[in-house]
C-alpha positions as a Markdown table, in Angstrom:
| # | Residue | x | y | z |
|---|---|---|---|---|
| 1 | Gly | 49.4 | -106.1 | 9.5 |
| 2 | Gly | 52.9 | -105.6 | 8.2 |
| 3 | Gly | 52.5 | -102.2 | 6.5 |
| 4 | Arg | 53.6 | -100.2 | 9.5 |
| 5 | Val | 56.6 | -102.4 | 10.2 |
| 6 | Met | 57.7 | -102.3 | 6.6 |
| 7 | Val | 57.6 | -98.5 | 6.5 |
| 8 | Glu | 59.4 | -98.2 | 9.9 |
| 9 | Glu | 62.1 | -100.6 | 8.7 |
| 10 | Gly | 63.0 | -98.4 | 5.7 |
| 11 | Leu | 60.9 | -99.8 | 2.9 |
| 12 | Phe | 61.0 | -96.5 | 1.0 |
| 13 | Asp | 64.7 | -95.9 | 1.8 |
| 14 | Lys | 65.5 | -99.2 | 0.1 |
| 15 | Phe | 62.9 | -98.7 | -2.7 |
| 16 | Pro | 62.4 | -94.9 | -3.2 |
| 17 | Val | 59.2 | -95.1 | -5.2 |
| 18 | Glu | 57.2 | -92.1 | -6.3 |
| 19 | Gly | 53.8 | -93.8 | -5.7 |
| 20 | Val | 52.2 | -96.9 | -4.2 |
| 21 | Tyr | 49.2 | -98.9 | -5.3 |
| 22 | Gly | 47.1 | -101.5 | -3.7 |
| 23 | Met | 44.1 | -103.7 | -4.4 |
| 24 | His | 41.5 | -105.7 | -2.5 |
| 25 | Asn | 38.8 | -108.0 | -3.8 |
| 26 | Ile | 35.3 | -107.0 | -2.6 |
| 27 | Pro | 32.3 | -109.5 | -2.6 |
| 28 | Gly | 29.1 | -107.8 | -3.8 |
| 29 | Ile | 30.8 | -106.0 | -6.7 |
| 30 | Pro | 30.3 | -107.9 | -9.9 |
| 31 | Val | 33.2 | -109.7 | -11.6 |
| 32 | Gly | 34.7 | -107.4 | -14.2 |
| 33 | Arg | 34.1 | -104.2 | -12.3 |
| 34 | Phe | 36.3 | -101.9 | -10.1 |
| 35 | Ala | 35.6 | -99.2 | -7.6 |
| 36 | Val | 37.9 | -96.4 | -6.6 |
| 37 | Arg | 37.7 | -92.8 | -5.3 |
| 38 | Pro | 40.1 | -90.0 | -4.2 |
| 39 | Gly | 40.2 | -89.3 | -0.5 |
| 40 | Pro | 39.1 | -91.7 | 2.3 |
| 41 | Met | 38.6 | -95.2 | 1.0 |
| 42 | Met | 38.7 | -97.2 | 4.3 |
| 43 | Ala | 38.5 | -96.2 | 7.9 |
| 44 | Ala | 41.1 | -95.9 | 10.7 |
| 45 | Tyr | 41.2 | -98.9 | 13.1 |
| 46 | Asp | 41.5 | -98.5 | 16.8 |
| 47 | Ile | 40.9 | -100.9 | 19.7 |
| 48 | Phe | 39.9 | -100.3 | 23.3 |
| 49 | Glu | 39.9 | -102.2 | 26.6 |
| 50 | Val | 38.1 | -101.4 | 29.8 |
| 51 | Val | 38.4 | -103.4 | 33.0 |
| 52 | Val | 35.7 | -102.7 | 35.6 |
| 53 | Lys | 36.3 | -103.7 | 39.2 |
| 54 | Gly | 33.4 | -104.3 | 41.5 |
| 55 | Val | 32.9 | -106.4 | 44.6 |
| 56 | Gly | 32.4 | -110.1 | 44.2 |
| 57 | Ala | 29.5 | -111.8 | 46.0 |
| 58 | His | 27.2 | -114.8 | 46.0 |
| 59 | Gly | 24.9 | -114.8 | 43.1 |
| 60 | Ala | 21.9 | -115.2 | 45.4 |
| 61 | Met | 23.1 | -112.3 | 47.6 |
| 62 | Pro | 23.9 | -109.5 | 45.2 |
| 63 | His | 23.3 | -106.8 | 47.8 |
| 64 | His | 26.6 | -107.8 | 49.4 |
| 65 | Gly | 28.5 | -106.9 | 46.3 |
| 66 | Ile | 28.9 | -104.5 | 43.4 |
| 67 | Asp | 28.1 | -106.4 | 40.2 |
| 68 | Pro | 30.7 | -105.5 | 37.5 |
| 69 | Val | 28.6 | -107.3 | 34.9 |
| 70 | Val | 25.7 | -104.9 | 35.4 |
| 71 | Val | 28.2 | -102.0 | 35.3 |
| 72 | Gly | 29.7 | -103.4 | 32.1 |
| 73 | Ala | 26.3 | -103.8 | 30.5 |
| 74 | His | 25.5 | -100.1 | 31.2 |
| 75 | Ile | 28.8 | -99.0 | 29.8 |
| 76 | Val | 28.2 | -100.9 | 26.6 |
| 77 | Thr | 24.8 | -99.3 | 26.2 |
| 78 | Ala | 26.1 | -95.9 | 27.0 |
| 79 | Leu | 28.9 | -96.1 | 24.5 |
| 80 | Gln | 26.3 | -96.2 | 21.7 |
| 81 | Ser | 25.4 | -92.6 | 22.5 |
| 82 | Ile | 28.8 | -91.5 | 21.3 |
| 83 | Val | 28.1 | -92.0 | 17.6 |
| 84 | Ala | 24.4 | -91.1 | 18.0 |
| 85 | Arg | 24.9 | -87.9 | 20.0 |
| 86 | Asn | 28.5 | -86.8 | 19.9 |
| 87 | Val | 29.6 | -87.4 | 16.3 |
| 88 | Asp | 28.5 | -84.8 | 13.7 |
| 89 | Pro | 25.8 | -86.5 | 11.6 |
| 90 | Met | 27.7 | -85.5 | 8.5 |
| 91 | Asp | 30.7 | -87.5 | 9.7 |
| 92 | Thr | 30.9 | -91.3 | 10.1 |
| 93 | Ala | 32.1 | -93.5 | 12.9 |
| 94 | Val | 31.6 | -96.9 | 14.5 |
| 95 | Val | 32.0 | -97.9 | 18.1 |
| 96 | Ser | 31.5 | -101.6 | 18.7 |
| 97 | Thr | 32.0 | -103.5 | 21.9 |
| 98 | Thr | 33.0 | -107.0 | 20.7 |
| 99 | Gln | 34.1 | -108.8 | 23.8 |
| 100 | Ile | 32.6 | -109.1 | 27.4 |
| 101 | His | 34.5 | -111.3 | 29.8 |
| 102 | Ala | 33.4 | -111.9 | 33.4 |
| 103 | Gly | 33.1 | -114.8 | 35.8 |
| 104 | Asp | 33.4 | -118.5 | 35.4 |
| 105 | Thr | 30.5 | -120.1 | 37.3 |
| 106 | Trp | 26.8 | -119.8 | 37.8 |
| 107 | Asn | 26.4 | -118.7 | 41.3 |
| 108 | Val | 29.1 | -116.2 | 41.9 |
| 109 | Ile | 29.1 | -112.5 | 41.0 |
| 110 | Pro | 32.6 | -111.9 | 39.7 |
| 111 | Gln | 35.1 | -109.2 | 40.9 |
| 112 | Glu | 35.9 | -107.9 | 37.5 |
| 113 | Cys | 34.4 | -107.5 | 34.0 |
| 114 | Thr | 36.5 | -106.8 | 30.9 |
| 115 | Leu | 35.1 | -105.0 | 27.8 |
| 116 | Arg | 37.0 | -104.8 | 24.5 |
| 117 | Gly | 36.0 | -103.4 | 21.2 |
| 118 | Thr | 36.9 | -101.4 | 18.1 |
| 119 | Val | 36.5 | -97.9 | 16.8 |
| 120 | Arg | 36.4 | -96.9 | 13.2 |
| 121 | Thr | 36.7 | -93.3 | 11.9 |
| 122 | Phe | 37.9 | -91.2 | 9.0 |
| 123 | Lys | 38.8 | -87.9 | 10.7 |
| 124 | Lys | 41.4 | -87.5 | 13.4 |
| 125 | Ser | 39.3 | -85.0 | 15.2 |
| 126 | Val | 36.5 | -87.6 | 15.5 |
| 127 | Gln | 39.0 | -90.2 | 16.5 |
| 128 | Asp | 40.3 | -88.0 | 19.3 |
| 129 | Met | 36.8 | -87.2 | 20.6 |
| 130 | Ile | 35.7 | -90.8 | 20.6 |
| 131 | Glu | 38.8 | -91.9 | 22.6 |
| 132 | Arg | 38.1 | -89.2 | 25.2 |
| 133 | Gln | 34.4 | -90.1 | 25.4 |
| 134 | Ile | 34.9 | -93.9 | 25.8 |
| 135 | Glu | 37.1 | -93.3 | 28.8 |
| 136 | Lys | 34.9 | -90.6 | 30.3 |
| 137 | Ile | 31.7 | -92.7 | 30.0 |
| 138 | Ala | 33.4 | -95.9 | 31.3 |
| 139 | Arg | 34.8 | -94.2 | 34.4 |
| 140 | Asn | 31.8 | -92.2 | 35.2 |
| 141 | Val | 29.3 | -95.0 | 34.7 |
| 142 | Ala | 31.4 | -97.3 | 36.9 |
| 143 | Ala | 31.7 | -94.6 | 39.6 |
| 144 | Gly | 27.9 | -94.2 | 39.5 |
| 145 | Phe | 27.5 | -97.8 | 40.6 |
| 146 | Gly | 30.3 | -97.7 | 43.2 |
| 147 | Ala | 32.7 | -99.6 | 40.9 |
| 148 | Glu | 35.9 | -98.4 | 39.3 |
| 149 | Val | 37.8 | -98.7 | 36.0 |
| 150 | Thr | 41.2 | -100.2 | 37.0 |
| 151 | Lys | 42.5 | -100.6 | 33.4 |
| 152 | Trp | 42.0 | -98.4 | 30.4 |
| 153 | Arg | 43.7 | -99.0 | 27.1 |
| 154 | Tyr | 43.2 | -97.4 | 23.7 |
| 155 | Glu | 45.5 | -98.2 | 20.7 |
| 156 | Arg | 45.4 | -96.7 | 17.3 |
| 157 | Arg | 46.3 | -99.6 | 15.1 |
| 158 | Tyr | 45.8 | -98.4 | 11.4 |
| 159 | Pro | 45.2 | -94.9 | 10.1 |
| 160 | Ala | 42.5 | -94.2 | 7.5 |
| 161 | Thr | 43.3 | -95.3 | 3.9 |
| 162 | Val | 43.3 | -92.1 | 2.0 |
| 163 | Asn | 43.9 | -92.1 | -1.8 |
| 164 | Ser | 45.7 | -89.2 | -3.4 |
| 165 | Pro | 43.9 | -87.5 | -6.3 |
| 166 | Gln | 46.5 | -87.9 | -9.1 |
| 167 | Glu | 47.3 | -91.6 | -8.3 |
| 168 | Thr | 43.6 | -92.3 | -8.2 |
| 169 | Glu | 43.2 | -90.9 | -11.7 |
| 170 | Phe | 46.1 | -93.2 | -12.8 |
| 171 | Ala | 44.4 | -96.2 | -11.2 |
| 172 | Ala | 41.0 | -95.4 | -12.6 |
| 173 | His | 42.4 | -94.9 | -16.1 |
| 174 | Ala | 44.1 | -98.3 | -16.0 |
| 175 | Ala | 41.0 | -100.0 | -14.8 |
| 176 | Ser | 38.9 | -98.2 | -17.4 |
| 177 | Ala | 41.2 | -99.2 | -20.2 |
| 178 | Leu | 40.8 | -102.8 | -19.1 |
| 179 | Val | 37.1 | -103.1 | -18.4 |
| 180 | Gly | 35.5 | -99.9 | -19.8 |
| 181 | Leu | 34.4 | -96.6 | -18.2 |
| 182 | Asp | 31.0 | -98.0 | -17.3 |
| 183 | Asn | 32.5 | -100.8 | -15.2 |
| 184 | Val | 34.6 | -98.5 | -12.9 |
| 185 | Asn | 32.6 | -96.9 | -10.1 |
| 186 | Arg | 34.4 | -93.6 | -9.4 |
| 187 | Asn | 32.5 | -92.7 | -6.3 |
| 188 | Pro | 31.9 | -95.8 | -4.1 |
| 189 | Thr | 30.8 | -95.4 | -0.5 |
| 190 | Pro | 33.9 | -95.6 | 1.7 |
| 191 | Ala | 34.2 | -98.8 | 3.8 |
| 192 | Met | 34.5 | -98.8 | 7.6 |
| 193 | Gly | 36.9 | -101.7 | 7.4 |
| 194 | Ser | 40.6 | -100.9 | 7.6 |
| 195 | Glu | 43.8 | -101.6 | 5.7 |
| 196 | Asp | 47.4 | -101.5 | 6.8 |
| 197 | Phe | 48.4 | -100.3 | 3.3 |
| 198 | Ala | 47.3 | -97.0 | 4.8 |
| 199 | Trp | 50.7 | -96.7 | 6.5 |
| 200 | Met | 52.3 | -96.7 | 3.1 |
| 201 | Leu | 49.9 | -94.0 | 1.9 |
| 202 | Leu | 51.0 | -91.8 | 4.8 |
| 203 | Lys | 54.6 | -91.8 | 3.3 |
| 204 | Arg | 53.9 | -91.8 | -0.4 |
| 205 | Pro | 51.0 | -90.7 | -2.7 |
| 206 | Gly | 49.1 | -93.7 | -4.0 |
| 207 | Cys | 45.8 | -95.4 | -4.6 |
| 208 | Tyr | 44.0 | -98.4 | -3.1 |
| 209 | Ile | 41.4 | -99.9 | -5.5 |
| 210 | Trp | 38.6 | -102.5 | -5.1 |
| 211 | Ile | 38.1 | -105.3 | -7.6 |
| 212 | Gly | 34.8 | -107.1 | -7.8 |
| 213 | Asn | 34.8 | -110.6 | -6.4 |
| 214 | Gly | 31.2 | -111.3 | -7.6 |
| 215 | Asp | 27.7 | -110.6 | -6.4 |
| 216 | Gly | 26.0 | -114.0 | -7.0 |
| 217 | Glu | 25.4 | -117.0 | -4.8 |
| 218 | Gly | 28.1 | -117.6 | -2.2 |
| 219 | Ser | 29.5 | -114.1 | -2.5 |
| 220 | Cys | 29.5 | -113.5 | 1.3 |
| 221 | Met | 31.7 | -110.7 | 2.7 |
| 222 | Val | 35.3 | -111.2 | 3.6 |
| 223 | His | 36.2 | -112.5 | 7.1 |
| 224 | Asn | 33.1 | -114.6 | 7.0 |
| 225 | Pro | 33.8 | -118.4 | 7.5 |
| 226 | Gly | 31.9 | -119.1 | 4.2 |
| 227 | Tyr | 34.0 | -116.6 | 2.1 |
| 228 | Asp | 35.4 | -118.1 | -1.1 |
| 229 | Phe | 37.9 | -116.2 | -3.3 |
| 230 | Asn | 36.7 | -116.1 | -6.8 |
| 231 | Asp | 39.5 | -117.5 | -9.1 |
| 232 | Glu | 37.8 | -115.9 | -12.1 |
| 233 | Ile | 39.1 | -112.5 | -11.1 |
| 234 | Leu | 42.7 | -113.5 | -11.1 |
| 235 | Pro | 43.4 | -112.6 | -14.8 |
| 236 | Ile | 41.4 | -109.4 | -14.4 |
| 237 | Gly | 43.5 | -108.3 | -11.4 |
| 238 | Ala | 46.8 | -109.3 | -13.0 |
| 239 | Ser | 45.8 | -107.5 | -16.2 |
| 240 | Tyr | 45.1 | -104.3 | -14.2 |
| 241 | Trp | 48.6 | -104.3 | -12.7 |
| 242 | Ala | 50.1 | -104.9 | -16.1 |
| 243 | Thr | 48.1 | -102.1 | -17.6 |
| 244 | Leu | 48.9 | -99.7 | -14.8 |
| 245 | Val | 52.6 | -100.4 | -15.2 |
| 246 | Glu | 52.5 | -100.0 | -18.9 |
| 247 | Gln | 50.7 | -96.7 | -18.7 |
| 248 | Gln | 53.0 | -95.4 | -16.0 |
| 249 | Leu | 56.1 | -96.3 | -17.9 |
| 250 | Ala | 54.8 | -94.6 | -21.0 |
| 251 | Arg | 53.9 | -91.5 | -19.0 |
| 252 | Ala | 57.4 | -91.4 | -17.5 |
| 253 | Ala | 59.0 | -91.8 | -21.0 |
| 254 | Met | 57.0 | -88.9 | -22.5 |
| 255 | Pro | 59.3 | -86.0 | -21.3 |
| 256 | Gln | 62.4 | -87.9 | -22.5 |
| 257 | Ala | 60.8 | -88.4 | -25.9 |
| 258 | Ala | 60.0 | -84.7 | -26.2 |
| 259 | Glu | 63.7 | -83.9 | -25.5 |
């Protein structure tokens, strides 16, 4: 995403704003409704890569080699113990191995196996612990089979999206003025997805709000190949921004009027 680069290239030096606001449509929330909360709204996004080196061999003679595919499979399984047994049950985290690459033919045990995946967290302490545990598990499981980890990479891509209390109130007030109090969920469950708008929230107070994309037929989640943006929410979203600006300008003018 471009959020980090925009901040690093001086976005807020060129435009010294007091607060920042963002919005994302969410399938599953009915049209005409919003959801917003102070504090964590979306998770931090990290990636990891592990390359396991074994000893290649003929597929019919595995005793002559050290199979990195078997080692990789054991690592993938062992990584699931991090959330189950190392993360406080009152916290939330996800460790997902999403890629396994090894070999290119049927009868050869490959020399290497590459694992890649993603980690999602809300707390830095949990993030730090998971990074340590993935490396420790990968290296020690590999060593137990006589293999080795020849490449270890962990990148912290996006921080958690954390809404500031006052700006969340401003956003909720604008949404409520538009669709009514009953149509604004003030305590939605935070999502484990991530958002590069978080980089802006590290530099300025602000709020990231969800707008309902619909919960009827065809309302599959974003990033699904069948996803379809609901054009019916365009005027609702535009009206939210207009209402938020009107309310903020009126709020800024109040001290001057009192003088």
